[in-house]
Backbone bond lengths (Angstrom), bond angles and torsions (degrees), N, CA, C in turn:
res aa  C-N    CA-C-N  psi(-1)  N-CA   C-N-CA  omega(-1)  CA-C   N-CA-C  phi
1 M - - - 1.508 - - 1.539 108.84 -
2 K 1.372 117.70 -46.21 1.413 121.54 178.42 1.499 113.94 -59.17
3 H 1.353 113.80 -40.08 1.460 120.07 179.92 1.522 109.89 -65.81
4 F 1.330 116.97 -39.47 1.477 120.24 178.01 1.539 112.02 -65.85
5 L 1.327 116.78 -41.34 1.497 119.99 179.08 1.541 109.19 -66.42
6 R 1.316 116.48 -38.29 1.461 118.84 -179.37 1.521 109.16 -64.62
7 M 1.298 117.42 -41.94 1.452 121.53 176.82 1.521 113.56 -62.53
8 L 1.347 112.75 -42.93 1.468 118.42 -179.93 1.551 111.47 -65.03
9 I 1.305 115.96 -39.40 1.467 120.12 175.16 1.506 111.28 -59.92
10 Q 1.360 114.87 -46.39 1.433 120.32 -178.42 1.531 113.40 -61.39
11 V 1.390 115.20 -41.14 1.404 121.20 177.80 1.561 111.80 -64.40
12 C 1.312 114.30 -43.01 1.469 119.50 178.16 1.559 111.74 -61.87
13 L 1.367 113.11 -43.50 1.475 117.81 178.71 1.553 110.45 -63.00
14 Y 1.289 114.93 -38.79 1.504 119.52 -178.88 1.524 110.73 -61.08
15 F 1.376 115.84 -49.74 1.402 117.98 -178.58 1.530 113.62 -72.57
16 Y 1.368 116.69 -27.94 1.433 118.93 175.75 1.582 110.17 -68.84
17 C 1.335 114.93 -43.48 1.452 116.56 178.10 1.514 113.76 -64.75
18 K 1.349 111.54 -35.76 1.500 118.92 179.28 1.497 110.27 -62.50
19 F 1.360 114.42 -44.78 1.475 120.28 178.56 1.530 111.34 -65.65
20 L 1.345 114.42 -46.82 1.465 119.46 179.07 1.516 112.58 -59.80
21 W 1.328 115.92 -40.64 1.426 120.94 -179.31 1.525 110.37 -62.48
22 R 1.345 117.58 -41.86 1.462 120.95 -177.74 1.537 109.36 -70.23
23 C 1.325 117.53 -33.62 1.474 122.69 176.90 1.536 110.71 -63.16
24 M 1.356 111.32 -44.62 1.482 115.90 -179.33 1.515 111.12 -66.40
25 K 1.354 116.57 -37.27 1.464 117.72 177.72 1.516 110.60 -62.33
26 F 1.324 116.79 -40.62 1.479 121.99 -179.90 1.572 110.08 -64.84
27 V 1.320 115.77 -43.07 1.450 119.56 -179.33 1.531 109.29 -66.07
28 M 1.300 116.82 -44.39 1.481 119.52 -178.85 1.526 112.74 -62.34
29 R 1.305 114.29 -38.60 1.477 118.04 178.76 1.546 109.78 -64.61
30 K 1.294 117.58 -40.95 1.459 121.97 178.78 1.545 110.82 -65.30
31 L 1.333 115.58 -39.40 1.433 118.44 -176.95 1.535 114.53 -77.28
32 T 1.322 114.32 -36.34 1.519 119.94 -176.27 1.534 113.18 -96.07
33 G 1.365 114.32 -24.66 1.442 118.71 -174.53 1.528 111.58 75.75
34 R 1.308 116.47 17.51 1.478 122.76 -179.72 1.483 110.65 -129.30
35 C 1.358 116.57 142.77 1.481 118.93 175.29 1.545 108.50 -79.68
36 E 1.334 115.97 174.39 1.459 120.98 -172.81 1.538 110.58 -64.17
37 L 1.356 115.82 -36.49 1.474 118.00 177.18 1.523 112.96 -64.06
38 Q 1.291 116.75 -38.45 1.483 120.91 174.58 1.508 112.09 -64.60
39 R 1.279 117.77 -43.85 1.483 122.09 -177.89 1.548 109.49 -64.82
40 I 1.352 117.81 -38.44 1.426 121.20 177.59 1.537 111.81 -66.90
41 C 1.317 114.78 -47.81 1.477 118.37 -175.09 1.538 111.68 -69.26
42 Y 1.343 117.76 -31.63 1.447 120.40 -179.16 1.518 113.20 -89.68
43 G 1.337 114.75 -18.83 1.472 117.85 -174.78 1.486 116.13 -109.92
44 T 1.352 117.49 -2.29 1.467 122.46 -176.73 1.488 109.91 -125.46
45 K 1.285 117.79 133.86 1.482 120.42 179.85 1.493 112.29 -65.26
46 P 1.363 120.09 153.89 1.439 121.96 178.83 1.527 111.40 -63.05
47 G 1.322 116.68 154.26 1.418 123.30 -179.35 1.534 110.19 117.26
48 A 1.314 117.03 -161.49 1.461 124.38 -171.98 1.551 110.76 -57.73
49 S 1.316 116.88 -42.06 1.483 118.59 -176.65 1.543 109.68 -59.20
50 R 1.328 117.82 -44.71 1.462 119.83 -178.57 1.545 111.01 -72.70
51 T 1.342 115.72 -46.02 1.490 118.19 -175.16 1.484 112.25 -64.25
52 M 1.370 117.07 -39.53 1.452 119.54 -177.84 1.488 111.60 -69.74
53 K 1.366 118.04 -35.02 1.462 120.88 174.88 1.521 110.96 -66.07
54 I 1.304 116.26 -43.95 1.491 119.43 178.18 1.497 110.53 -60.98
55 E 1.347 116.16 -41.60 1.482 120.18 -179.49 1.527 111.38 -63.54
56 T 1.306 116.62 -42.23 1.490 122.49 178.77 1.552 109.39 -63.53
57 S 1.326 113.85 -46.50 1.507 119.32 -179.17 1.508 109.99 -59.18
58 L 1.271 117.69 -49.64 1.470 122.35 -176.80 1.567 110.06 -66.23
59 R 1.259 116.85 -45.85 1.479 120.00 179.80 1.538 113.83 -62.90
60 D 1.336 115.42 -36.61 1.504 118.72 -175.66 1.506 112.28 -91.53
61 S 1.322 117.57 1.05 1.458 119.54 -178.63 1.519 110.73 -68.71
62 K 1.318 114.67 153.43 1.497 121.50 176.92 1.511 110.81 -79.78
63 S 1.378 116.31 -13.62 1.458 121.93 -179.54 1.537 110.43 -80.82
64 K 1.320 117.70 128.70 1.444 122.69 178.32 1.546 111.01 -62.64
65 L 1.340 115.17 -38.60 1.441 120.34 178.56 1.539 112.61 -58.74
66 L 1.312 115.23 -44.58 1.454 119.75 -177.92 1.545 109.04 -72.68
67 Q 1.287 118.77 -40.32 1.483 122.70 178.55 1.523 110.54 -56.12
68 T 1.288 116.30 -49.38 1.488 121.31 -175.57 1.516 114.05 -79.39
69 S 1.326 117.17 -10.98 1.465 119.44 -178.46 1.516 113.02 -65.94
70 V 1.374 117.62 -20.15 1.479 119.26 -179.63 1.490 110.22 -80.98
71 S 1.312 120.37 -2.48 1.461 120.47 -176.51 1.564 112.08 -130.62
72 V 1.361 116.42 18.21 1.462 118.11 -179.44 1.545 108.16 -75.12
73 H 1.325 113.06 168.06 1.487 120.50 174.12 1.527 108.11 -70.32
74 P 1.306 118.82 143.22 1.465 120.55 178.99 1.493 115.27 -53.25
75 D 1.383 117.02 -32.36 1.447 117.39 178.25 1.515 113.93 -73.40
76 A 1.288 116.64 -10.64 1.494 121.44 -179.10 1.511 112.48 -99.52
77 I 1.344 117.95 2.39 1.446 119.19 -176.90 1.524 113.26 -63.61
78 E 1.334 116.22 -44.74 1.472 118.11 -177.96 1.558 110.72 -59.78
79 K 1.305 115.53 -46.04 1.466 122.19 176.87 1.541 111.60 -58.33
80 T 1.342 114.37 -43.45 1.468 120.52 178.74 1.509 111.57 -60.86
81 I 1.295 116.64 -42.78 1.488 120.50 179.94 1.534 108.91 -65.53
82 D 1.329 117.83 -39.27 1.468 117.59 177.03 1.503 111.30 -61.36
83 D 1.361 116.82 -40.52 1.446 120.85 -179.51 1.543 109.36 -67.28
84 I 1.320 119.20 -38.34 1.459 120.50 179.32 1.535 110.19 -65.18
85 M 1.348 115.48 -43.52 1.492 118.15 179.20 1.515 110.47 -60.94
86 E 1.350 117.35 -40.18 1.470 121.78 178.33 1.520 109.28 -64.32
87 L 1.369 117.33 -48.17 1.452 121.54 179.81 1.510 112.24 -56.81
88 K 1.352 117.39 -43.10 1.407 122.54 -177.65 1.575 112.64 -84.38
89 K 1.285 115.30 0.54 1.478 121.12 -179.47 1.541 110.51 56.95
90 I 1.339 115.79 48.39 1.445 120.51 -179.51 1.549 106.47 -108.22
91 N 1.285 115.88 129.05 1.491 122.30 178.43 1.557 109.15 -79.05
92 P 1.291 119.39 111.68 1.469 121.59 -179.00 1.501 115.02 -63.01
93 D 1.400 115.21 -26.22 1.424 118.32 176.44 1.497 114.51 -72.02
94 I 1.359 115.85 -29.43 1.485 120.50 178.39 1.526 109.08 -87.78
95 N 1.322 118.73 -27.27 1.443 124.86 -178.93 1.542 112.65 -119.53
96 P 1.284 119.49 58.38 1.468 119.65 -176.45 1.525 114.70 -65.56
97 Q 1.352 115.75 -32.93 1.434 118.03 -177.47 1.540 113.47 -69.55
98 L 1.337 115.02 -26.55 1.426 120.78 -179.95 1.571 110.77 -61.56
99 G 1.311 116.53 -45.28 1.453 120.51 179.34 1.518 112.19 -63.22
100 I 1.319 116.41 -38.83 1.490 120.52 177.13 1.494 111.88 -66.64
101 S 1.336 117.12 -42.46 1.458 118.72 177.99 1.515 113.57 -65.91
102 L 1.297 115.61 -42.64 1.487 121.00 178.14 1.539 112.37 -62.14
103 Q 1.322 113.12 -38.66 1.523 118.60 177.84 1.510 109.58 -62.17
104 A 1.343 116.93 -48.59 1.480 120.17 -179.27 1.513 110.98 -58.47
105 C 1.373 117.74 -43.18 1.440 121.90 -178.44 1.521 109.29 -67.06
106 L 1.291 118.85 -45.15 1.488 121.19 -176.53 1.518 109.28 -67.72
107 L 1.331 120.30 -37.17 1.445 121.62 175.76 1.587 110.29 -58.83
108 Q 1.334 116.32 -39.69 1.455 119.02 178.49 1.500 111.15 -69.89
109 I 1.308 115.41 -45.07 1.533 119.36 -175.60 1.479 109.17 -66.33
110 V 1.337 120.60 -48.51 1.455 123.80 179.79 1.510 110.10 -65.89
111 G 1.350 116.15 -39.32 1.454 119.85 -178.95 1.533 111.38 -64.87
112 Y 1.338 116.16 -36.42 1.477 117.83 178.53 1.528 111.85 -64.61
113 R 1.327 115.73 -39.75 1.488 119.30 177.76 1.518 110.37 -65.36
114 N 1.346 117.06 -40.52 1.456 118.64 179.27 1.532 112.47 -69.15
115 L 1.330 114.12 -33.86 1.455 117.56 177.40 1.551 112.01 -62.51
116 I 1.300 115.58 -40.63 1.467 120.62 177.23 1.538 109.46 -58.32
117 A 1.357 115.91 -42.05 1.463 119.68 179.56 1.554 111.32 -66.39
118 D 1.310 116.23 -40.42 1.507 118.99 -179.56 1.553 108.97 -67.27
119 V 1.297 117.51 -41.80 1.522 122.12 -179.22 1.520 108.73 -65.93
120 E 1.349 116.52 -41.74 1.458 123.54 -177.68 1.581 107.95 -62.82
121 K 1.287 116.07 -43.48 1.486 123.31 179.90 1.566 110.84 -56.63
122 L 1.363 113.06 -44.91 1.495 116.53 178.29 1.496 111.19 -68.63
123 R 1.295 115.91 -39.89 1.493 120.75 -178.74 1.504 111.03 -61.23
124 R 1.297 117.06 -37.35 1.449 123.11 -176.40 1.532 113.90 -81.95
125 E 1.306 116.40 -15.10 1.488 119.11 179.60 1.539 108.49 -85.72
126 P 1.347 117.56 117.38 1.445 122.23 -178.03 1.560 109.73 -72.98
127 Y 1.304 115.79 155.50 1.444 120.06 173.78 1.532 108.38 -71.55
128 D 1.253 118.10 131.59 1.499 124.25 -179.08 1.488 109.63 -122.00
129 S 1.315 116.97 108.61 1.479 122.08 -178.67 1.549 111.90 -65.98
130 D 1.340 116.85 -14.82 1.506 119.78 176.72 1.472 110.78 -89.11
131 N 1.330 117.40 -2.39 1.471 120.71 179.20 1.541 108.67 -94.78
132 P 1.339 118.38 116.81 1.476 121.89 -173.69 1.511 109.42 -61.41
133 Q 1.317 119.00 -35.30 1.480 121.25 -178.76 1.526 109.99 -63.94
134 H 1.328 116.38 -43.57 1.470 121.49 -178.40 1.528 109.12 -63.35
135 E 1.370 114.72 -44.40 1.452 119.29 -176.90 1.552 110.67 -67.61
136 E 1.280 114.96 -34.47 1.489 118.88 -178.92 1.583 108.39 -67.72
137 M 1.319 115.24 -40.59 1.471 117.63 179.57 1.486 110.77 -64.66
138 L 1.316 117.31 -38.98 1.495 121.14 -178.06 1.573 108.08 -66.04
139 L 1.316 117.61 -46.06 1.412 120.48 179.32 1.501 113.12 -65.18
140 K 1.326 116.70 -32.98 1.483 121.39 177.00 1.530 108.76 -66.91
141 L 1.311 117.53 -38.61 1.461 120.52 176.43 1.513 111.67 -55.56
142 W 1.314 116.77 -45.63 1.471 120.96 176.66 1.557 110.84 -59.19
143 E 1.338 115.93 -47.54 1.431 121.02 -177.65 1.529 113.72 -60.84
144 F 1.373 114.92 -38.74 1.427 118.64 -179.48 1.544 112.24 -72.70
145 L 1.321 115.48 -34.42 1.504 119.62 179.35 1.490 113.77 -83.71
146 K 1.320 114.32 -31.88 1.506 118.83 -176.02 1.571 107.27 -126.39
147 P 1.290 120.39 63.65 1.459 121.44 -174.74 1.522 114.79 -64.47
148 N 1.316 116.94 -21.81 1.480 119.47 -178.75 1.540 113.84 -105.69
149 T 1.335 114.48 6.53 1.508 117.83 179.71 1.524 108.24 -126.03
150 P 1.327 117.55 112.01 1.484 121.91 -179.74 1.545 108.17 -70.23
151 L 1.363 113.72 143.16 1.465 119.97 174.84 1.512 108.15 -81.38
152 E 1.308 117.76 122.03 1.448 123.28 -172.65 1.534 112.89 -66.89
153 S 1.334 116.19 -38.11 1.424 121.08 177.38 1.538 110.69 -161.12
154 R 1.342 117.23 160.60 1.446 121.28 -177.69 1.539 113.00 -57.27
155 I 1.321 114.84 -44.58 1.457 121.95 175.77 1.544 106.73 -98.17
156 S 1.327 115.88 111.21 1.484 119.34 -169.78 1.488 112.16 -157.54
157 K 1.324 119.09 144.22 1.428 123.23 173.66 1.549 111.83 -66.45
158 Q 1.298 115.64 -11.72 1.452 120.17 177.07 1.496 116.17 -59.94
159 W 1.387 113.53 -25.85 1.447 117.67 -178.56 1.568 111.36 -62.72
160 C 1.318 115.01 -24.18 1.433 119.48 176.91 1.490 112.77 -65.23
161 E 1.300 115.74 -22.96 1.520 120.70 179.88 1.543 112.34 -66.92
162 I 1.341 116.10 -24.03 1.427 118.15 176.15 1.535 112.90 -109.57
163 G 1.338 113.50 17.78 1.472 119.55 169.60 1.491 118.22 94.88
164 F 1.324 120.50 16.72 1.455 123.30 171.57 1.502 108.48 -83.63
165 Q 1.341 117.12 159.55 1.461 122.51 -176.36 1.517 114.72 -78.38
166 G 1.285 116.36 -33.85 1.497 119.15 -174.72 1.505 111.02 -137.50
167 D 1.355 114.84 -161.60 1.448 119.39 -175.94 1.544 113.50 -87.48
168 D 1.356 116.85 0.04 1.435 121.82 176.43 1.530 110.51 -136.06
169 P 1.289 118.99 103.26 1.481 122.08 -173.40 1.484 115.80 -62.47
170 K 1.355 119.40 -19.60 1.465 122.03 -175.29 1.510 112.48 -53.98
171 T 1.309 117.59 -31.19 1.448 119.45 -179.36 1.485 115.24 -71.97
172 D 1.296 115.55 -21.38 1.456 121.20 -179.83 1.549 113.58 -80.06
173 F 1.298 117.60 -15.33 1.439 120.50 -179.01 1.535 114.54 -88.93
174 R 1.301 115.53 5.89 1.510 118.97 -175.97 1.502 113.12 -59.06
175 G 1.320 118.06 -41.93 1.442 121.47 -174.98 1.514 114.62 -66.10
176 M 1.318 115.05 -43.96 1.497 121.21 -176.55 1.501 114.13 -112.37
177 G 1.283 118.50 6.53 1.478 122.85 176.80 1.533 110.04 57.94
178 L 1.335 114.50 -144.60 1.465 120.75 -179.77 1.503 112.91 -69.48
179 L 1.322 118.69 -19.62 1.471 123.37 -179.27 1.487 109.30 -56.94
180 G 1.326 120.18 -42.50 1.431 124.44 179.73 1.519 112.20 -62.16
181 L 1.346 117.18 -43.59 1.445 122.13 178.94 1.523 110.88 -67.77
182 Y 1.316 117.80 -42.68 1.452 121.10 178.44 1.522 111.64 -58.64
183 N 1.336 117.01 -44.58 1.459 120.91 -179.93 1.475 111.51 -65.02
184 L 1.350 116.98 -46.89 1.478 120.92 -177.18 1.533 109.95 -60.92
185 Q 1.336 117.34 -44.17 1.435 120.87 -177.00 1.530 109.87 -69.65
186 Y 1.311 118.26 -36.01 1.472 121.41 179.10 1.525 107.92 -62.51
187 F 1.311 118.97 -47.15 1.462 125.79 -178.42 1.511 108.33 -62.32
188 A 1.339 117.77 -47.92 1.509 122.46 -178.05 1.492 110.69 -65.35
189 E 1.347 118.31 -34.29 1.469 119.19 -175.03 1.531 111.05 -89.33
190 R 1.292 118.98 -46.92 1.470 121.86 -174.98 1.534 113.35 -77.12
191 D 1.335 116.51 -30.00 1.453 120.68 179.78 1.534 108.44 -126.33
192 A 1.315 115.95 55.90 1.469 122.03 -172.64 1.546 112.17 -55.98
193 T 1.284 117.42 -45.11 1.516 120.29 -178.61 1.487 110.17 -61.39
194 V 1.360 115.19 -52.03 1.498 119.41 179.55 1.540 113.08 -60.22
195 A 1.371 114.41 -47.95 1.442 119.11 179.86 1.524 113.46 -58.99
196 Q 1.299 116.39 -44.29 1.475 119.21 179.04 1.538 111.55 -66.43
197 Q 1.331 116.57 -35.38 1.453 119.23 177.49 1.512 112.48 -67.61
198 V 1.344 115.07 -42.40 1.495 118.40 176.68 1.441 111.71 -64.67
199 L 1.386 117.69 -38.87 1.510 117.72 175.47 1.457 110.38 -62.72
200 S 1.336 119.87 -44.04 1.450 121.57 -178.53 1.563 110.15 -62.17
201 D 1.314 116.45 -41.27 1.485 122.48 178.67 1.525 110.27 -60.00
202 S 1.380 113.91 -44.17 1.446 120.70 -176.81 1.570 112.63 -63.66
203 V 1.344 114.45 -34.80 1.433 119.28 -179.78 1.534 112.33 -85.30
204 H 1.306 116.69 -39.06 1.460 122.94 -178.58 1.507 111.87 -125.32
205 P 1.338 116.76 62.27 1.447 120.57 -171.61 1.578 116.09 -58.01
206 K 1.305 114.11 -33.99 1.502 119.40 -179.10 1.554 110.09 -70.96
207 C 1.329 116.96 -24.34 1.443 117.94 -177.41 1.537 109.81 -101.89
208 S 1.325 118.31 12.69 1.448 122.23 -176.86 1.536 113.66 -62.13
209 K 1.296 115.33 124.82 1.457 119.85 171.73 1.492 111.21 -76.12
210 F 1.330 115.57 -23.14 1.462 120.74 -177.86 1.476 114.04 -62.33
211 S 1.305 118.18 -37.07 1.479 122.21 -174.47 1.529 111.88 -127.97
212 K 1.303 115.31 25.69 1.500 119.22 -175.27 1.496 111.19 -59.33
213 T 1.347 117.18 -45.21 1.445 120.23 -178.43 1.551 111.16 -62.38
214 E 1.312 115.89 -42.86 1.480 120.32 179.20 1.536 110.78 -61.70
215 W 1.312 114.32 -43.63 1.474 118.77 -176.95 1.525 108.33 -66.91
216 E 1.270 119.42 -40.73 1.439 120.32 179.39 1.529 111.34 -64.99
217 K 1.310 115.69 -38.27 1.467 119.86 180.00 1.499 111.03 -65.68
218 K 1.382 115.20 -41.15 1.454 118.63 -178.62 1.520 113.53 -85.15
219 K 1.359 114.48 -10.35 1.446 119.02 -178.53 1.522 112.64 54.81
220 M 1.302 113.17 46.28 1.486 119.28 -179.12 1.478 111.86 -71.81
221 D 1.277 115.64 146.60 1.505 119.85 -175.23 1.517 111.21 -121.02
222 K 1.308 115.61 9.80 1.501 115.06 178.41 1.510 113.10 -135.28
223 A 1.346 116.46 -66.87 1.513 118.24 -178.93 1.533 110.30 55.92
224 I 1.276 118.42 77.73 1.455 123.52 -178.87 1.517 111.91 -73.93
225 G 1.345 113.89 134.30 1.443 120.22 175.97 1.492 114.38 -83.98
226 Y 1.389 116.12 -177.81 1.468 120.29 -178.29 1.530 108.73 -152.69
227 S 1.315 115.51 167.94 1.475 117.84 -179.60 1.522 107.39 -86.67
228 F 1.325 116.38 115.37 1.461 122.21 -174.21 1.498 114.44 -57.95
229 A 1.363 117.87 -52.53 1.436 120.51 -178.85 1.511 113.45 -63.07
230 I 1.321 116.82 -46.55 1.436 120.69 178.23 1.487 114.42 -59.66
231 V 1.356 115.16 -41.42 1.451 119.17 175.51 1.532 111.65 -65.39
232 G 1.343 115.73 -36.79 1.449 119.09 175.91 1.518 112.55 -61.50
233 I 1.290 118.92 -39.83 1.475 122.48 175.99 1.544 108.12 -66.47
234 N 1.324 117.80 -38.70 1.417 120.72 -179.80 1.549 113.49 -66.86
235 I 1.343 112.22 -38.65 1.471 118.06 176.95 1.560 111.31 -71.78
236 T 1.320 115.32 -27.26 1.467 118.95 170.99 1.450 111.58 -61.72
237 D 1.356 116.02 -40.57 1.460 121.76 176.78 1.487 111.71 -61.22
238 L 1.364 117.39 -42.11 1.425 123.58 176.11 1.493 111.45 -59.73
239 A 1.329 115.79 -50.72 1.511 119.67 -179.86 1.510 111.94 -60.50
240 Y 1.358 117.13 -38.42 1.435 122.03 177.54 1.475 113.51 -62.53
241 N 1.331 117.83 -44.21 1.471 120.92 -178.54 1.521 111.36 -72.93
242 L 1.324 117.66 -32.25 1.516 119.94 174.22 1.534 109.33 -64.50
243 L 1.349 115.60 -37.47 1.492 118.79 178.74 1.481 111.22 -67.93
244 V 1.318 117.97 -51.40 1.468 122.40 -174.46 1.513 110.24 -65.50
245 S 1.306 117.58 -37.66 1.512 120.08 179.86 1.553 112.14 -71.47
246 G 1.305 118.39 -14.87 1.420 120.80 -179.78 1.538 111.97 95.11
247 A 1.289 118.23 -6.23 1.459 124.11 -177.97 1.562 111.11 -55.71
248 L 1.329 116.38 -36.37 1.402 121.27 -176.38 1.524 115.34 -79.14
249 K 1.342 115.40 -2.26 1.481 119.02 179.40 1.527 110.09 -58.83
250 T 1.325 116.50 -42.72 1.468 120.67 178.73 1.536 111.36 -51.70
251 H 1.339 112.85 -51.51 1.471 118.63 -176.89 1.493 112.48 -65.21
252 F 1.321 117.53 -49.41 1.465 121.32 -174.70 1.523 111.23 -69.80
253 Y 1.323 118.03 -38.81 1.445 120.20 179.39 1.559 110.77 -66.98
254 N 1.305 117.17 -22.07 1.484 120.77 177.33 1.516 115.19 -89.92
255 I 1.330 117.55 -22.54 1.467 118.95 -177.85 1.518 114.14 -108.37
256 A 1.358 118.03 -24.20 1.461 120.14 -179.61 1.507 109.22 -98.14
257 P 1.312 118.46 112.20 1.503 119.15 179.54 1.484 113.09 -65.95
258 E 1.361 117.96 -22.95 1.424 121.10 172.84 1.515 109.68 -126.74
259 A 1.348 118.13 -130.36 1.466 120.84 -176.23 1.531 110.70 -76.71
260 P 1.332 117.71 126.95 1.546 118.18 171.53 1.466 109.92 -66.03
261 T 1.344 114.66 146.11 1.452 121.43 -174.51 1.541 110.70 -122.51
262 L 1.334 114.56 177.99 1.428 119.45 177.85 1.537 110.68 -60.08
263 S 1.295 116.48 -35.14 1.502 120.67 179.89 1.560 108.20 -62.23
264 H 1.315 116.43 -41.53 1.499 118.42 175.48 1.498 112.60 -59.28
265 F 1.356 114.65 -40.31 1.467 117.14 178.38 1.527 112.25 -64.82
266 Q 1.346 115.18 -40.10 1.453 119.01 178.98 1.457 113.34 -70.23
267 Q 1.315 116.63 -30.53 1.512 120.27 173.51 1.516 107.80 -61.77
268 T 1.351 115.51 -44.36 1.464 121.47 -175.15 1.598 106.43 -63.28
269 F 1.324 117.78 -41.94 1.430 121.40 177.07 1.551 111.58 -57.22
270 C 1.334 115.93 -44.69 1.473 121.38 178.96 1.523 107.22 -60.00
271 Y 1.255 119.05 -45.19 1.459 123.85 -179.43 1.510 109.26 -59.98
272 L 1.359 118.99 -47.99 1.428 122.96 -177.75 1.517 111.74 -64.47
273 M 1.356 116.94 -39.69 1.471 119.50 174.79 1.491 112.14 -58.90
274 H 1.314 114.78 -47.14 1.487 121.63 -178.47 1.520 110.40 -61.89
275 E 1.334 116.41 -46.38 1.480 119.37 -176.50 1.529 110.57 -73.23
276 F 1.353 117.54 -35.72 1.442 119.42 -179.60 1.551 107.75 -64.13
277 H 1.322 118.09 -40.40 1.444 119.76 -178.14 1.558 109.64 -61.39
278 K 1.302 117.90 -41.92 1.454 121.71 179.82 1.567 108.87 -66.74
279 F 1.344 113.90 -39.52 1.500 119.69 -177.28 1.522 109.93 -66.20
280 W 1.333 115.29 -40.34 1.474 122.35 179.49 1.506 109.16 -57.10
281 I 1.306 116.54 -46.53 1.479 124.15 -178.44 1.540 109.76 -63.50
282 E 1.329 114.22 -45.49 1.480 121.65 -178.03 1.591 108.93 -63.79
283 E 1.276 116.14 -37.75 1.474 120.14 -177.71 1.538 111.00 -73.06
284 D 1.317 116.89 -26.56 1.439 121.63 175.63 1.511 113.26 52.46
285 P 1.371 117.28 59.94 1.469 120.36 -175.16 1.530 112.88 -65.12
286 M 1.316 113.80 151.68 1.481 120.40 177.54 1.520 112.49 -66.95
287 D 1.349 114.63 -38.95 1.472 120.07 178.18 1.511 108.74 -159.45
288 I 1.320 117.26 178.09 1.485 123.41 -177.36 1.546 110.46 -65.68
289 M 1.317 117.02 -23.64 1.462 120.05 178.14 1.540 113.66 -60.38
290 E 1.277 114.96 -15.09 1.500 119.49 -179.96 1.538 111.46 -88.71
291 F 1.337 115.91 6.04 1.445 118.77 -176.27 1.509 112.49 -54.81
292 N 1.329 118.15 -49.69 1.488 121.29 -174.47 1.477 109.93 -63.63
293 R 1.335 120.47 -37.28 1.457 122.44 176.33 1.497 112.19 -62.73
294 V 1.372 116.37 -45.92 1.456 120.78 -179.49 1.517 109.31 -65.27
295 R 1.345 117.81 -43.77 1.443 120.73 -178.18 1.519 110.30 -62.18
296 E 1.285 119.32 -42.33 1.483 124.05 -178.52 1.527 108.32 -64.31
297 K 1.309 117.79 -42.46 1.453 119.36 179.13 1.493 110.85 -67.24
298 F 1.306 117.54 -36.30 1.465 119.97 178.51 1.554 109.83 -69.40
299 R 1.325 118.03 -39.50 1.482 122.94 176.41 1.545 109.62 -56.70
300 K 1.295 115.32 -46.62 1.456 119.88 -177.71 1.508 111.79 -64.05
301 R 1.326 116.82 -36.16 1.443 120.93 179.77 1.537 110.50 -68.58
302 I 1.335 116.90 -40.99 1.470 118.81 179.04 1.513 110.09 -68.17
303 I 1.304 119.17 -41.48 1.505 122.23 176.59 1.534 111.01 -58.82
304 K 1.293 115.32 -43.07 1.477 118.94 178.38 1.517 112.19 -59.80
305 Q 1.354 112.71 -43.59 1.446 117.95 178.95 1.521 113.37 -60.58
306 L 1.345 113.63 -40.33 1.476 122.83 -176.69 1.537 111.87 -73.27
307 Q 1.291 116.94 -14.52 1.493 119.19 177.50 1.531 112.15 -73.06
308 N 1.317 115.87 -16.19 1.451 121.43 172.91 1.490 111.69 -78.53
309 P 1.362 121.43 114.04 1.453 121.51 -174.83 1.498 115.35 -63.78
310 D 1.330 118.38 -13.31 1.475 122.48 175.06 1.504 112.97 -94.23
311 M 1.310 116.89 4.31 1.443 120.67 -174.01 1.537 114.09 -81.27
312 A 1.323 113.95 137.14 1.480 120.99 171.75 1.488 103.59 -134.96
313 L 1.373 117.06 130.22 1.436 120.13 177.51 1.509 106.87 -74.57
314 C 1.301 117.28 92.88 1.453 125.13 -170.32 1.537 110.92 -81.74
315 P 1.316 118.14 98.50 1.444 119.20 179.30 1.540 110.44 -68.41
316 H 1.309 116.30 158.60 1.456 121.26 179.88 1.551 109.30 -123.35
317 F 1.293 117.67 41.21 1.476 120.04 177.58 1.511 110.40 -138.25
318 A 1.320 114.89 168.03 1.450 120.24 -166.93 1.486 116.35 -58.93
319 A 1.342 117.52 -34.19 1.451 119.29 -176.74 1.512 114.93 -63.70
320 S 1.310 117.36 -20.51 1.444 119.66 -177.10 1.527 114.94 -98.92
321 E 1.303 117.46 -2.22 1.453 120.21 -177.31 1.506 111.63 -57.94
322 G 1.329 115.27 131.53 1.436 121.38 176.58 1.528 113.89 89.03
323 L 1.370 117.41 -2.52 1.453 119.69 -178.41 1.539 111.52 -87.02
324 I 1.295 117.99 -33.81 1.472 120.02 -175.24 1.498 109.50 -67.47
325 N 1.277 117.80 125.05 1.481 121.38 179.58 1.495 109.34 -136.41
326 M 1.288 115.66 69.43 1.463 120.72 -179.38 1.459 111.55 -83.48
């Protein structure tokens, strides 16, 4: 009975708030002479704050046109904005900036949805050793990470040197499909110096030049390493879940002036790899069995950062130069 009453109260509160919200919107329009979309665009700075408010307003609207505008094809955005202006009885000649602001927001909103589809497609595509393109990417990964060490054969224990579990890496891509390989190769190619240093640190943590000062200061006596490639696939899983859950909207809406792309996602992966490596060292785990604990703590820290609407995961390496557009 108590459960039923609690649910009834929640339903009543929901409809009351919904009604109250619509009344407030009506009153605000009468007082300001502007619809909610105008008030958001004129009263909120560009970036995640504005785009997320616009997205909520459109999605929660009672108008079918506004509801579906967040999922139109990119080529239909201009036509959709014209329809919205007509529906809201807004003169585009008097309000030219409104159309520009709405277009920027819709490009980000629609782009984020399309990015999820692109990432999901890669994740669902399994690694195929009979596919020359897949094999070429895998061999390139070795070349980027080990430029001075030839790979003796395709099936080799050498793969363990860059953090795979066995002598054939294809079995390690099962969880994230081609997405894991795409991310690892992007990191190794676009940020070769950083990727090679992180790999070296993960194999020989005590000899790491990257954190030598920190280790000396803390007088650490262990500094446990980890499997670079396996952790890369695991961090790919983290980036994927942040994307699908919508947590990365804050970041992408703040750095991508238009539609976020696969490159933006891969940049984010590079950042997460770089930050996780530093976080792993700071946590100073007793052994590799603590990986899940450290990863979960790292995930919570990233999510907390992304809850700030002004947040952008600002990378500090070459691959991200020119992306930040605050």
